[in-house]
C-alpha positions in Angstrom: 69.0 110.8 204.0 68.3 107.3 205.1 64.7 106.2 205.5 65.1 105.5 209.2 66.3 109.1 209.7 63.4 110.4 207.6 61.0 108.3 209.7 62.3 110.0 212.8 61.9 113.4 211.2 58.3 112.5 210.4 57.7 111.4 213.9 59.0 114.7 215.1 56.6 116.3 212.7 53.8 114.2 214.2 54.7 115.4 217.6 54.6 119.0 216.3 51.3 118.4 214.7 49.9 117.0 217.9 51.0 120.3 219.6 49.2 122.3 216.8 46.0 120.3 217.6 46.3 121.3 221.3 47.1 124.9 220.2 43.9 125.2 218.3 41.9 124.6 221.5 44.1 127.1 223.4 43.6 129.7 220.6 39.9 129.3 220.8 39.9 130.2 224.4 42.7 132.9 224.2 41.1 134.8 221.3 37.5 134.2 222.6 36.1 132.6 219.4 32.6 132.1 220.9 32.5 135.7 222.3 33.8 137.2 219.1 31.4 135.3 216.9 28.2 136.3 218.8 27.6 139.1 216.4 28.0 136.9 213.4 25.0 135.2 211.8 24.2 131.7 212.8 25.4 130.3 209.4 28.7 132.1 209.7 29.3 130.7 213.2 28.4 127.2 212.1 30.7 127.4 209.1 33.5 128.7 211.2 33.1 125.9 213.8 32.8 123.2 211.1 35.9 124.5 209.3 37.8 124.5 212.6 36.7 121.0 213.3 37.7 119.7 209.9 41.1 121.4 210.1 41.7 119.9 213.5 40.6 116.5 212.2 43.0 116.7 209.2 45.9 117.8 211.4 45.1 115.0 213.9 45.0 112.4 211.1 48.3 113.6 209.7 49.9 113.5 213.2 48.7 109.9 213.7 50.1 109.0 210.3 53.5 110.6 211.0 53.7 109.0 214.5 52.4 105.5 213.7 53.2 104.9 210.1 55.8 107.4 208.8 57.1 104.8 206.3 53.8 105.1 204.4 54.9 108.6 203.4 58.2 107.3 202.1 57.6 104.0 200.4 55.6 104.7 197.3 54.5 107.4 194.9 51.2 108.1 196.7 53.0 108.6 200.0 55.4 111.0 198.4 52.6 112.9 196.7 50.8 113.2 200.1 54.1 114.4 201.7 54.6 116.9 198.8 51.0 118.2 199.3 51.7 118.8 203.0 55.0 120.5 202.2 53.1 123.0 200.0 50.4 123.2 202.6 52.7 124.2 205.5 54.8 126.5 203.3 51.7 128.3 202.3 50.8 128.7 206.0 54.2 130.5 206.4 53.3 132.8 203.5 49.8 133.5 204.9 51.3 134.4 208.3 53.9 136.7 206.8 51.6 138.4 204.3 48.0 138.3 205.5 48.0 138.6 209.3 48.0 142.1 210.8 51.6 143.2 211.3 50.8 145.1 214.5 49.1 142.0 216.1 52.1 139.9 215.0 54.4 142.4 216.7 52.4 142.4 220.0 52.6 138.6 220.1 56.1 138.4 218.6 57.2 135.3 220.5 54.2 133.3 219.4 54.5 134.7 215.9 58.1 133.5 215.6 57.4 130.2 217.3 54.6 129.3 214.9 56.5 130.5 211.9 59.3 128.2 212.9 56.9 125.3 213.5 55.3 125.8 210.1 58.6 126.2 208.3 60.0 123.1 210.0 56.9 121.1 208.9 57.3 122.4 205.3 61.0 121.3 205.3 60.3 117.8 206.8 57.5 117.1 204.3 59.6 118.5 201.4 62.4 116.1 202.4 59.9 113.2 202.7 58.5 113.9 199.2 61.9 113.6 197.6 63.0 110.3 199.1 64.3 107.9 196.5 
């Protein structure tokens, strides 16, 4: 695959990642994070929110990288290593969704379940392709 084509795929990944950032805020409201965490200890609530913030920050940074500087993931060894890491990261997210999340809850929200599986799988494929660029 030509680098310019791969750059466009990475930009598509950047747009998808931007959507995931937005989805994190929608999920917080939809699944009532604050309400569900009221019975948790203060430290558990704080850790949960810090983890969420850091995950959103990493996904945002990766989205910006993919949208603004996709060539950095394609032009040297470090870029390909980063792309390879995110290929494994997103593939592991597919595995977690299929093996860890409650099957009944996944069935109830089947449309969203399939949608996010496809998003995570697409991201895994794009980053795998980027990691193998000559």
